[in-house]
C-alpha positions, 0 to 999 in steps of 0.5 A: 088105554087101561095101562095108560090111565091106571096100571098094567093089572087093570089093563090086563083085566079089562082086556080079558073081560073084553075077550069074554064079551058075547056082543063083541065076539058076535059083532066081530064076525059080521060086516057091521061097523060096531067093533069099529065104533068101540075101537074109535071110542077107546082110541079117541078117548085115550088121546083125550086122556093124554090131552088132559094129563099132558096138554101141549100138542096132545090137545090138538091131536085129540081135537082132530082125532075126534073130528075125523073119527066122527066121519066114520061114526057120527055119534062119537061127536056128541058122545065124546065132545063133553069129554074133550071139553072137560079135558082141555078147558083149562089148557090155555085160551089160545090152545083151546081156540086152535083145538076148536078150529081143528075140530071144526075143520076136521068135521068140515073135511068129511061133512061137506063132501058127504053132503055134496055127494048126497045131493047138496047141503040142503037135501043132506040136512033135510035127510038128517033132520027127518031121521032125527025127528023120527027117532024123537017122535017114535022112540024118545021120552019126548015122543012116547013119554014114560013108556019110552023110558021103560023100553029104553031102560029094559033094552039098555040093561039087556044089551049091556048084559050081553056086552059086559058078559062076565064083567057084569059079575064085577058090577056089584063090587063096583057099586059097593066101592061107590057106597063104601065109606072105607073106599071113599077116599079112593073114589076121589081119584079124578081118573074115575071122573074121566071114565064117568064123563066118557060114559055119561053122554051116551048112557043118557042118550040111550036112556032118554032117546033111543038104543037100537042095536047091541053094538051101540053099547061099544061107545061106553063099553071100554070105559065100563070094562076099566071101571069094573076091575078098578072097583075090585082093586079099590075094595081089595085094599 
């Protein structure tokens, strides 16, 4: 994905940084689904990028891949749907319509069987609502107010430090690139906007709603690992 979006140098740097991630290593050693979350996040986002830059049939592939991937990790749907919308909104009315139908059909392909095998659509919806209400009441800023925000900020920083590990050393370089006048023209690169839209929905959810496990960070970790060496490349020019 890094080579496709930027270049070979950024791709190798991001891959090496991932190899130093404490969270990625530890969660790869146990039977938890979070490394799958990272894999699906980067795979679907890569297909969405192809839909963005090439259009044509990639629009359909990106929409269907998001629908099917969300059957394994439902959180991918709300987190990557804005990225898909950003990538395809100007690819033609009929193409967007077909993509929307593929997205709905792909979701139905796993949602309906899951519901039927869980006692029916009503009980399945009720169980989902109960879980959502619990999170909003006991963990989100809508239930706990500023206290929840403080807890979520602390948790996000702690979990991110474990996930980024050595890549965290490049974050000051990235921040410098964002504020430096000398590099402002480079920051107009729309590929950076693509990565930011990839990261933003999950970051906002974790800040204002809930962040429960170290592996949740893997939704935006690939994009963050691509941003860090890119910031270094920009400031080194």
